[in-house]
C-alpha positions in Angstrom: 66.9 127.5 81.6 70.2 129.2 80.9 71.8 127.9 84.0 70.7 124.3 83.4 73.9 122.4 82.7 72.4 118.9 82.8 73.5 116.6 79.9 73.2 113.0 79.1 75.3 110.1 78.0 74.6 106.4 77.2 76.5 103.3 78.4 75.5 99.7 78.9 72.2 100.3 77.3 71.2 103.0 79.8 70.9 106.7 79.7 72.4 108.8 82.5 72.2 112.5 83.3 75.2 114.4 84.5 76.2 118.0 85.4 78.4 119.3 82.7 81.3 121.2 84.3 82.9 122.1 80.9 79.6 123.6 79.8 79.4 125.7 83.0 82.9 127.0 82.6 82.5 127.7 78.9 79.4 129.8 79.6 81.7 131.9 81.8 84.6 132.1 79.3 86.7 129.4 81.1 88.2 126.1 79.9 87.9 122.9 81.9 91.2 121.8 80.6 93.0 124.5 82.6 91.4 123.4 85.9 92.9 120.9 88.3 91.0 117.6 88.4 90.4 117.9 92.2 88.8 121.4 91.7 86.7 119.9 88.9 85.3 117.4 91.5 84.3 120.3 93.8 82.7 122.2 90.9 80.6 119.2 89.8 79.4 118.7 93.4 78.5 122.3 93.7 76.8 122.5 90.3 74.8 119.3 91.0 73.7 120.2 94.5 72.7 123.7 93.5 70.1 122.2 91.2 68.2 120.9 94.2 69.3 123.3 96.9 69.4 126.8 95.5 71.3 128.2 98.5 74.4 126.4 97.1 74.3 128.4 93.9 76.0 131.3 95.6 79.2 129.2 95.8 79.4 128.6 92.1 81.0 132.0 91.1 84.0 131.1 93.2 85.0 128.5 90.5 85.4 131.2 87.9 89.1 132.1 88.1 89.2 129.8 91.0 92.8 130.5 91.9 92.0 134.1 92.6 89.2 133.3 95.0 90.9 131.7 98.0 89.0 134.1 100.3 85.8 132.6 98.9 84.2 129.5 100.5 83.4 126.2 99.0 80.4 124.1 100.3 81.3 120.4 100.6 78.6 117.8 101.1 80.2 114.4 100.5 78.2 111.5 99.1 79.2 109.1 101.9 81.0 108.8 105.2 83.4 106.2 106.4 84.3 105.5 110.0 86.7 103.3 111.9 85.8 102.0 115.3 88.0 104.2 117.5 86.5 107.3 116.1 83.3 105.7 114.9 82.1 104.5 118.3 82.1 108.0 119.9 80.4 109.4 116.8 77.6 106.9 117.1 77.5 107.4 120.9 77.0 111.1 120.1 74.1 110.2 117.8 72.6 108.0 120.5 72.9 110.9 122.9 71.3 113.2 120.4 68.4 110.9 120.2 68.0 111.0 124.0 68.1 114.8 123.9 65.5 115.0 121.1 63.2 112.6 123.0 63.8 114.5 126.3 62.7 117.7 124.5 59.5 116.2 123.1 60.7 115.5 119.6 60.9 112.3 117.5 64.3 110.6 118.1 64.1 108.9 114.7 64.9 112.2 113.2 68.5 111.5 114.2 69.7 109.3 111.4 72.5 109.4 108.9 71.3 111.2 105.7 74.0 109.6 103.6 75.5 106.0 103.4 77.8 105.4 106.3 80.2 102.5 106.6 82.0 101.7 109.8 85.0 99.3 109.6 86.1 97.7 112.9 89.9 97.7 112.5 91.4 99.6 115.4 90.7 97.3 118.3 92.9 94.3 117.9 96.2 94.3 119.8 99.4 92.4 119.5 99.1 90.5 122.7 100.7 87.4 121.2 103.1 87.3 118.2 105.5 85.2 116.3 103.7 81.9 116.4 100.8 80.1 114.7 98.4 80.7 117.7 98.8 84.5 117.6 95.9 85.3 115.4 93.3 83.3 117.2 94.6 84.4 120.6 94.5 88.1 119.7 91.0 87.9 118.2 89.7 86.1 121.3 91.2 88.8 123.5 89.8 91.5 121.2 86.3 90.2 121.6 86.7 89.8 125.4 88.0 93.3 125.8 85.5 94.9 123.4 82.3 93.1 124.1 80.5 96.2 125.3 81.7 98.3 122.4 80.8 95.7 119.8 77.4 95.1 121.4 76.8 98.8 121.1 77.8 98.8 117.5 75.4 95.9 116.8 72.7 98.0 118.4 73.6 100.9 116.2 73.6 98.7 113.1 70.1 97.6 114.0 68.8 101.0 115.0 70.2 103.6 112.5 69.3 103.8 108.9 72.0 104.1 106.2 74.6 102.5 108.5 76.7 99.4 107.5 79.2 97.8 109.9 82.1 95.9 108.4 82.9 93.2 111.1 86.2 93.0 113.0 89.1 91.0 111.6 88.2 91.4 107.9 90.4 94.2 106.9 91.6 97.8 107.5 89.3 100.7 106.8 91.3 102.1 103.9 91.9 98.8 102.2 88.2 97.9 102.4 87.4 101.3 101.0 89.9 101.0 98.2 89.2 97.4 97.2 85.4 97.2 97.8 83.4 100.2 99.0 84.4 102.9 96.4 82.6 102.8 93.1 84.8 105.7 91.8 81.8 107.1 89.9 78.4 106.6 91.5 74.8 106.8 90.3 71.5 107.7 92.0 67.9 108.2 91.0 66.9 111.8 91.3 63.5 113.0 90.3 63.0 109.9 88.2 66.4 110.1 86.3 69.6 108.2 86.9 72.3 110.8 87.7 76.0 110.0 87.5 78.5 111.8 89.6 82.0 111.3 91.2 82.3 109.4 94.5 83.3 111.8 97.3 83.6 111.2 101.1 85.0 112.1 104.4 86.3 109.7 107.0 87.1 109.7 110.7 90.6 108.6 110.0 93.1 111.2 108.7 94.4 108.6 106.2 91.1 108.5 104.4 93.1 110.3 101.8 94.3 106.8 100.6 91.2 106.7 98.4 92.6 109.7 96.5 94.9 107.2 94.7 91.8 105.9 93.0 90.7 109.3 91.7 88.2 109.7 94.6 88.2 113.0 96.5 88.0 112.6 100.2 89.9 113.3 103.4 90.0 112.8 107.1 87.8 114.8 109.5 87.2 114.7 113.2 84.3 112.5 114.4 82.4 115.7 115.1 82.7 117.0 111.5 81.8 113.5 110.3 78.6 113.6 112.3 77.7 116.8 110.6 78.1 115.2 107.2 76.1 112.2 108.4 73.3 114.5 109.4 73.2 116.3 106.1 75.2 119.4 107.1 77.6 120.9 104.5 81.1 121.7 105.6 82.8 124.9 104.4 86.3 125.8 103.6 88.1 128.4 101.6 88.7 127.6 97.9 91.9 125.5 98.3 95.3 126.2 96.8 96.3 123.3 94.6 99.9 122.3 94.4 100.6 120.4 91.2 103.3 117.8 91.5 104.7 116.7 88.2 106.0 113.2 88.2 108.5 112.1 85.6 110.7 109.0 85.0 110.4 105.6 86.7 111.2 104.2 90.1 114.6 102.4 90.2 114.3 98.6 90.8 115.9 99.1 94.2 113.2 101.6 95.4 109.8 100.7 96.7 106.5 102.6 96.9 107.3 103.3 100.6 110.6 104.9 99.7 108.7 107.0 97.2 106.0 108.0 99.7 108.6 109.0 102.3 110.5 111.0 99.6 107.4 112.8 98.6 106.5 113.5 102.3 109.9 115.0 102.8 109.7 117.1 99.6 106.2 118.4 100.3 106.8 119.2 103.9 109.6 121.4 102.7 107.3 123.0 100.1 104.7 123.6 102.8 101.5 122.1 101.5 99.7 122.4 104.9 96.0 122.9 104.3 96.4 122.7 100.5 95.3 120.2 97.9 98.1 118.3 96.2 97.5 116.9 92.8 99.8 114.5 91.0 100.2 114.5 87.2 102.8 114.1 84.5 104.3 111.3 82.3 105.4 109.4 85.5 101.8 108.5 86.2 101.7 105.8 83.6 104.6 104.1 85.4 102.9 104.3 88.8 100.5 101.4 89.6 97.4 102.1 91.7 98.8 100.5 94.8 101.8 102.9 94.7 99.5 105.8 94.3 97.5 104.7 97.3 100.6 104.5 99.4 101.5 108.1 98.4 97.9 109.4 98.9 97.7 107.7 102.3 100.6 109.8 103.5 98.9 113.2 102.8 98.5 114.0 106.5 102.2 113.4 106.9 103.1 115.9 104.2 100.4 118.2 105.6 98.0 118.3 102.6 94.2 118.1 102.8 94.5 115.5 100.0 97.0 113.9 97.6 94.9 113.4 94.5 95.5 111.2 91.4 93.1 111.7 88.5 91.2 108.8 87.0 93.2 107.1 84.2 94.0 103.7 82.7 95.8 102.6 85.9 92.5 103.3 87.8 90.6 101.1 85.4 93.3 98.4 85.6 92.9 98.3 89.4 89.2 98.1 89.2 89.6 95.1 86.9 92.2 93.6 89.3 89.8 94.0 92.3 87.0 92.4 90.2 84.6 95.3 89.8 82.1 94.4 87.2 82.8 95.1 83.5 79.7 97.3 83.5 81.0 99.5 86.4 84.4 99.8 84.8 82.8 100.9 81.5 80.5 103.3 83.3 83.4 104.9 85.1 85.5 105.3 81.9 82.5 106.7 79.9 81.5 109.2 82.5 85.0 110.3 83.3 85.7 111.0 79.7 82.3 112.7 79.1 82.7 115.1 82.0 86.4 115.9 82.0 87.6 113.7 84.8 89.8 111.3 82.8 93.4 112.3 82.9 94.7 113.9 79.6 98.5 114.3 79.6 98.3 116.7 76.6 96.7 119.2 79.0 99.7 119.2 81.3 101.4 122.2 79.6 98.5 124.6 80.3 96.6 123.1 83.3 96.9 125.7 86.0 98.0 125.1 89.6 98.4 127.5 92.4 101.9 126.3 93.1 104.2 123.8 91.3 106.5 121.1 92.4 108.2 118.2 90.6 109.9 114.9 91.2 111.9 112.6 89.0 111.0 109.1 90.2 114.4 107.9 89.1 116.1 109.7 92.0 114.2 107.8 94.8 116.5 105.8 97.1 115.8 103.2 99.7 115.1 105.1 102.9 113.5 105.3 106.3 111.8 108.2 108.2 112.3 109.0 111.8 113.0 108.9 114.6 109.8 110.7 115.6 108.5 112.5 112.5 107.4 110.9 109.2 108.8 113.8 107.2 112.4 113.3 108.4 113.9 111.2 105.6 117.0 109.1 106.3 119.0 107.2 103.7 120.2 103.7 104.6 123.8 104.7 104.9 123.0 107.6 107.2 121.1 105.5 109.8 124.0 104.9 112.2 124.7 108.7 112.5 121.6 109.1 114.6 122.8 106.8 117.3 126.2 108.4 117.8 124.5 110.7 120.4 124.2 107.6 122.6 127.8 106.5 122.4 128.5 107.3 126.0 125.7 105.1 127.2 126.6 101.7 128.6 125.1 98.4 127.6 121.6 97.3 128.6 121.9 93.6 129.8 118.7 91.6 129.5 117.6 88.0 129.4 115.0 87.1 126.8 113.8 83.5 126.3 116.7 82.2 128.4 119.3 84.0 126.3 121.5 86.8 127.7 121.9 89.9 125.5 123.8 93.2 126.0 121.6 95.6 124.0 122.8 99.0 122.7 120.8 102.1 121.7 119.1 101.4 118.3 118.6 97.7 119.1 115.0 96.8 118.2 112.2 96.1 120.6 109.7 96.0 117.8 109.7 95.2 114.1 106.2 95.3 112.6 104.8 95.0 109.2 101.6 96.9 109.8 99.3 99.7 108.7 97.4 100.7 105.7 100.3 102.5 104.1 102.0 99.4 102.9 99.6 96.5 103.2 97.6 97.7 100.2 100.7 97.1 98.0 101.5 93.6 96.7 104.9 94.8 95.4 106.3 95.6 98.8 104.7 92.6 100.6 105.9 90.1 98.0 109.3 91.7 98.2 109.2 91.2 102.0 108.2 87.6 101.5 111.0 86.9 98.9 113.6 88.6 101.2 112.4 86.4 104.1 112.7 83.3 101.8 116.3 84.1 100.9 117.1 84.9 104.6 115.6 81.6 105.8 117.4 79.6 103.1 120.7 81.2 104.3 119.9 80.2 107.9 119.3 83.7 109.3 117.1 84.3 112.3 115.7 87.4 114.1 117.2 87.9 117.5 114.9 86.8 120.3 114.6 90.3 121.9 112.8 91.6 118.8 109.0 91.4 118.9 108.0 90.8 115.3 104.4 90.9 113.9 102.5 91.2 110.7 99.0 92.7 110.4 97.7 92.8 106.8 95.2 95.3 105.6 93.1 92.7 103.8 92.5 88.9 103.8 93.4 89.1 100.1 97.0 89.7 101.2 97.0 86.6 103.3 95.7 84.6 100.4 98.3 85.6 97.8 101.1 85.2 100.3 99.9 81.7 101.2 99.3 80.4 97.7 102.7 81.8 96.6 104.2 79.9 99.5 105.9 83.1 100.9 104.0 83.4 104.2 105.8 80.3 105.6 109.1 82.2 105.3 107.7 85.2 107.0 106.4 82.9 109.7 109.8 81.3 110.1 111.2 84.8 111.0 108.4 85.6 113.4 106.2 87.7 111.0 103.1 85.5 111.6 99.8 87.2 111.1 98.6 88.7 114.4 95.3 90.2 113.2 93.7 92.4 110.5 93.9 95.8 112.0 96.1 98.9 112.5 97.9 97.3 115.5 101.4 98.6 116.1 101.0 101.8 114.1 98.3 103.2 116.5 99.8 102.0 119.7 98.2 98.5 119.9 101.7 96.9 119.8 101.1 95.0 123.0 103.9 94.3 125.5 107.5 93.9 124.4 109.3 90.6 124.9 109.1 89.3 128.5 111.8 90.7 130.8 112.7 93.4 128.2 109.2 94.9 128.9 109.6 94.8 132.7 113.2 96.0 132.7 112.5 99.0 130.4 109.6 100.0 132.5 111.9 100.3 135.5 115.0 101.6 133.6 114.2 103.6 130.5 116.7 103.0 127.7 116.8 104.1 124.0 115.5 100.9 122.5 114.1 101.5 119.0 111.2 100.3 116.8 110.7 99.9 113.1 107.4 99.6 111.4 105.9 99.8 107.9 103.4 102.4 109.1 102.8 106.1 108.6 103.1 107.6 112.1 106.1 107.5 114.5 105.3 110.4 116.9 106.9 110.0 120.3 105.2 107.5 122.6 102.8 106.4 119.9 104.0 102.9 118.9 105.0 101.9 122.4 105.7 104.0 125.4 108.9 102.0 126.1 110.5 102.5 122.7 112.4 105.7 122.3 113.1 106.0 118.5 110.7 104.8 115.9 111.4 104.5 112.2 109.1 104.1 109.2 110.2 101.8 106.4 108.9 99.4 103.7 108.0 95.8 104.7 111.2 94.3 103.2 113.3 96.8 105.1 111.4 96.0 108.3 112.4 92.3 107.7 116.0 93.2 106.9 116.5 95.4 110.0 114.7 92.8 112.2 117.3 90.2 111.0 120.1 92.6 112.1 118.3 93.2 115.4 119.2 96.9 115.2 118.8 100.0 113.2 122.2 101.2 114.2 123.7 99.7 111.1 124.6 100.7 107.6 123.0 97.8 105.7 124.5 99.0 102.5 127.8 97.6 103.6 127.5 95.9 107.0 126.3 92.3 107.1 122.8 91.5 108.6 124.2 88.3 110.2 126.0 85.1 109.4 124.7 82.1 107.5 124.7 78.5 108.4 128.4 78.3 107.4 129.4 81.3 109.4 129.7 83.5 106.3 128.4 87.1 106.4 125.1 87.7 104.7 124.5 91.2 103.1 121.3 93.1 102.4 122.1 93.3 98.7 122.2 89.5 98.5 118.7 89.2 99.9 117.0 92.0 98.0 114.7 90.4 95.4 115.0 91.3 91.8 112.1 93.3 90.3 111.4 90.4 87.9 111.0 88.0 90.8 108.4 90.3 92.3 106.6 90.8 89.0 106.6 87.0 88.4 104.9 86.3 91.7 102.3 89.1 91.2 101.4 87.9 87.7 101.2 84.3 88.8 99.2 84.6 92.1 97.4 87.9 92.2 94.0 87.6 90.5 90.6 89.3 90.5 89.1 86.1 91.9 91.0 86.6 95.1 89.1 89.9 95.7 85.7 88.7 94.6 85.9 85.6 96.7 87.0 87.6 99.8 84.4 90.3 99.5 81.5 88.0 98.5 81.2 86.9 102.1 82.7 89.8 104.0 79.7 90.1 106.3 79.8 86.3 107.2 83.6 85.9 107.8 83.4 86.5 111.6 81.0 84.1 113.3 81.8 85.6 116.7 80.6 89.0 115.6 77.5 87.5 114.0 76.6 85.7 117.1 76.7 88.8 119.3 73.3 89.7 120.7 72.2 93.3 120.5 69.1 95.3 121.6 66.7 96.7 119.1 65.4 100.0 120.3 65.0 103.6 119.1 67.1 105.0 122.0 70.1 103.2 123.5 69.7 101.4 126.9 72.6 103.0 128.6 74.3 100.9 131.3 75.5 103.3 134.1 78.0 100.7 135.2 79.7 100.5 131.8 83.3 101.8 131.6 83.2 101.6 127.8 80.0 103.3 126.7 78.4 106.3 128.6 75.9 109.0 127.8 78.2 112.1 127.3 77.2 115.5 128.8 77.2 117.2 125.5 74.1 119.3 126.1 74.8 120.3 129.7 77.7 122.8 129.3 76.0 125.3 127.1 76.3 128.3 129.4 78.0 131.4 127.9 81.4 132.2 129.2 82.6 135.8 129.6 86.2 134.7 129.0 87.5 136.7 132.0 90.3 135.9 134.4 91.0 132.5 132.8 94.0 130.5 134.0 96.5 128.7 131.9 96.0 125.0 132.1 99.0 124.2 129.9 101.7 126.1 128.1 103.0 124.0 125.3 105.6 124.2 122.6 105.7 123.5 118.8 104.4 120.4 117.0 102.0 119.4 119.8 100.1 116.5 118.0 96.7 115.0 118.6 98.7 112.1 120.0 99.8 114.4 122.8 96.3 115.9 123.4 93.9 113.0 122.8 94.2 109.8 124.9 95.7 107.0 123.0 97.4 103.7 123.6 98.1 102.2 127.1 96.3 103.4 130.2 98.7 103.7 133.1 97.8 102.3 136.5 98.6 105.5 138.4 97.1 107.8 135.7 93.8 109.5 136.5 92.1 107.2 134.0 93.7 104.2 135.6 92.6 105.2 139.1 89.1 105.7 137.7 89.0 102.2 136.3 90.4 100.6 139.4 87.8 102.5 141.5 85.1 101.0 139.2 86.3 97.4 139.7 88.4 97.1 136.5 91.7 95.4 137.1 94.8 96.5 135.2 95.0 93.5 132.8 91.5 94.5 131.6 92.2 98.3 131.2 92.4 97.8 127.4 93.4 101.0 125.5 92.2 104.6 125.5 91.1 104.1 121.9 88.8 101.2 122.9 87.3 103.4 125.6 86.5 106.4 123.5 82.8 105.8 124.1 83.2 106.7 127.7 83.9 110.4 128.4 84.9 109.8 132.0 87.9 107.8 130.9 88.7 110.0 128.0 88.7 113.4 129.8 91.0 111.9 132.4 93.4 110.9 129.7 93.3 114.2 127.8 96.7 115.9 127.7 98.0 112.9 129.5 100.6 111.6 127.0 103.7 110.4 128.7 105.8 112.5 126.3 103.9 115.7 126.8 106.1 118.6 128.1 104.0 121.3 129.8 106.2 124.3 130.4 104.4 125.0 133.6 106.0 121.9 135.0 109.4 121.9 133.3 110.9 119.2 135.5 108.0 116.7 134.8 107.2 114.8 131.6 103.6 113.7 131.1 100.1 115.0 131.9 101.1 117.4 134.6 100.5 121.1 135.3 100.9 123.7 138.0 97.6 124.7 139.7 97.3 128.4 140.3 94.6 127.7 142.9 96.8 125.6 145.1 100.2 126.7 143.9 101.2 123.0 143.6 102.0 120.7 140.7 99.3 118.1 139.9 97.8 116.2 137.0 96.1 118.3 134.3 92.9 116.4 134.9 92.9 117.1 138.7 93.8 120.8 138.2 91.0 121.1 135.5 88.4 119.7 137.8 89.5 122.0 140.6 89.2 125.0 138.3 85.7 123.9 137.2 84.7 123.4 140.9 85.7 127.0 141.5 84.1 128.3 138.3 87.4 129.3 136.8 87.7 128.9 133.0 91.0 127.8 131.5 93.1 128.5 128.3 95.9 126.6 126.6 98.9 128.4 125.1 100.7 126.6 122.3 103.3 127.1 119.5 103.3 126.1 115.8 101.3 123.3 114.2 99.1 122.8 117.2 97.0 119.7 116.7 98.9 118.1 113.9 98.4 114.4 113.4 95.4 112.1 113.4 91.8 113.4 113.1 90.9 112.8 116.7 87.6 114.3 117.9 88.6 113.7 121.5 91.5 116.1 121.2 88.8 118.8 121.0 86.1 117.0 123.1 88.5 116.3 125.9 89.8 119.9 126.4 86.2 121.2 126.2 85.1 118.8 129.0 88.1 119.9 131.0 86.8 123.4 130.9 89.1 124.9 128.3 87.4 127.9 126.6 90.1 129.0 124.3 93.4 128.0 122.7 96.0 130.5 121.7 98.6 129.1 119.2 101.0 130.2 116.6 99.4 128.0 114.0 96.9 125.1 113.7 96.5 121.8 111.9 93.4 122.0 109.7 91.2 119.3 111.2 92.0 120.1 114.8 91.1 123.8 114.4 87.8 122.8 112.9 87.1 120.4 115.7 87.8 123.0 118.4 85.2 125.3 116.9 82.7 122.5 116.6 83.1 121.8 120.3 82.6 125.5 121.2 86.3 126.1 122.0 87.7 129.4 120.6 90.8 129.0 118.4 93.0 132.1 118.5 96.2 132.6 116.5 99.0 135.0 117.4 99.7 137.7 114.9 102.8 137.0 112.7 105.9 137.3 114.7 104.1 137.0 118.1 104.4 134.0 120.4 104.1 133.3 124.1 107.9 133.7 124.3 108.1 137.0 122.3 105.3 138.5 124.3 106.8 137.5 127.6 103.9 135.2 128.7 104.9 133.1 131.7 101.7 131.1 132.0 101.0 132.4 135.5 98.8 135.2 134.2 95.1 135.7 134.4 93.8 136.0 130.8 90.8 137.9 129.6 89.5 138.0 126.0 87.2 140.3 124.2 86.6 139.8 120.5 84.7 140.4 117.3 84.5 137.9 114.5 88.0 138.5 113.2 90.1 139.8 116.1 90.4 138.9 119.7 91.9 141.4 122.2 93.8 139.6 124.9 94.9 141.0 128.3 97.2 138.8 130.4 98.2 140.1 133.8 100.0 138.8 136.9 101.5 140.6 139.9 104.5 141.8 137.8 103.1 142.8 134.4 100.1 143.4 132.2 100.5 142.2 128.6 98.0 143.3 125.9 98.0 141.8 122.4 95.7 141.0 119.5 95.1 137.6 118.0 93.3 136.4 114.9 90.0 134.6 115.5 90.3 131.4 113.5 86.7 131.2 112.2 87.7 130.0 108.8 84.3 129.1 107.4 81.0 131.0 107.5 79.4 128.2 109.7 82.1 128.5 112.3 80.6 131.5 114.1 77.2 129.6 114.3 78.9 126.5 115.8 80.7 128.6 118.4 77.6 130.6 119.3 75.6 127.4 119.7 78.3 126.0 122.0 79.1 123.4 119.4 77.8 121.5 116.4 75.8 118.9 118.3 73.6 121.2 120.3 73.1 123.2 117.1 72.1 120.1 115.1 69.6 119.1 117.8 68.1 122.6 117.6 67.9 122.2 113.9 66.1 118.9 114.0 63.6 120.3 116.5 63.0 123.4 114.4 64.4 125.7 117.1 
């Protein structure tokens, strides 16, 4: 057949088929060498799937002159799905609910099963209840299992009941590290119609930092749990042919700069360039100087710079990392052979004529030691400029506090938390060994961390622990309080636990701008800890350095971190390890055997998990008394709304993140969720976090839009989850107002500014507002994942026309809002006693499937109908 682009290659004594993208392009007078590598992956996927699913063929022409076809759609059906437990539990709860619904309607519940391999890594549940001592790890793990018994029992049921699902037990590693070191094969193979077919690994994950795998040459990104469920059930996702921003890297990192500094520099650069919703692809002569761990750190931060992905093509560094992590020689040879046969292996000679939609460049040599903050990861700050942020607090008095029988007079910028945490940096031996060497020099000089600073260390992999232990560096981190507290995301996602005793209670009663520093990727307001005001992102060695100083209100390029045993000042530059010291430790102690030994028994490392009993049944035996797992009402609210006379539930400003919308972190005693738990016999010490209770819609809908830092313009004098009820003309919580509106059959709408929904890929940011009765959101712009999630939950995303906003149109928020629409434009009428405002908005149905999702009242009812043949 003229459109059969199947070819063969031979490696390791076997013959493999593959779909020849160069051949396809040549047949249409195009050259593969001119196409970005990330687009090549999408082309191969489309070409291969079109061979077995002819409906996909209609998407192939979009790849001819791809950069002129951004109005055309791409169908994306990834080869696998990866979940973490915060987002994975509700996804599996939804599948369990779908089984119930199918059974209720007379169908076979076993039809609800993942169609592709799904891995769920339990890494988001451990909290830093205890820190800075040898007992911390065991204590935190014990607390983790006590808190999460119901959730973990449910996950064991899911593991026993669903096909194609593998659970990575708790306390073994972070999702992205496990994905990078173990799960990804880079190039996969599968038997199709009797032939072994080779193809690139692709995936989606329910964590926005799934992009970390892009560092390995694997295309994947974060999606909401709802969209992940679609992929799990065999549903393609659709998006317009992406713009690709090519970032040319030249030069080499200075010895004084780390991968974190580079990632923060790139985040700042690309935020200014505006790469939101675009692919970013890195290339250039600088690649050969950039180890895989550094690439993973950069790729991890793609959500922070706003891109869909931050892609690095396969090259010699990829193969070197596969060798380091003890992938088999056969797999490494297979990856290299396929990548070179099918145009996926990086060729620097093509750089001059490879075409990108937009171009950017960075000389690695200009990167400096830096931090980001105090509340956005794109806001880069050089070390010398840190003190300038705190001059705004100069008029504030001291904050006296007694911690561990020692009196302190704290000032703004003094640290409540210093944490080495998160997948951004714990994949990178260079920065962790640098932290260990800095700690060693500090301990040898007699420096200590002030007692008011809560220090912690949560590696992304047990391999990290091993090489820090055998290199004898962990003991120096321990001496400064950076004992290992668990293997999980901990502080970065709000699982930081309480601050030091007395400081915690005093700050709760008297807010004061105490700061935090962490080696994470997110520092949105209220995320790390509700009692810390300013949070800064930094590399692990900088976290240690600032912890020693006890403050971030310091210019560590010239001011001492403290005094040594002899009373002499100790400076940062004296402690900073030489690059040769770091390299020496890596070469001596980091070996492939560390990885193979760790992952050989990954499923047997946690005896507590293995001993958990779990039911074996087709449908889940729901416990109506459970405050963790509940059967969600996903198939009850499918009545059609006429979108008339809606009231504004919340009027919000710019940069409202999913942290503001979706419940996360601590559950307050007086919050609607706290009151619900108390009413159900759960005492405050057992509240756990919102993230751990994502499987219970009653808790989650009560916490939606309940962030303590949320500013609703309808209640300008209140901070938190409050609104003004237009039924009672009184201020109340958003949850209570929403329930009152629902009781009176009044639909609601949210008004918002720019970048609505930026941040983590949280399905509850969409689920929650839908369950609160919100039928539409009108915003100036949306983050990609959240817009998609709104549609998939049957909530209408509308976007103001350019130049329009709630402010420019004169919307007060007290209007009754009615909407009529077609598929592209919505006509809005907002009226109160004083005025009637009419304006048009764009309907943000960005993919062909969006209209179907919305009409079906969401993807889950639609998928049930599909499985039942409705």
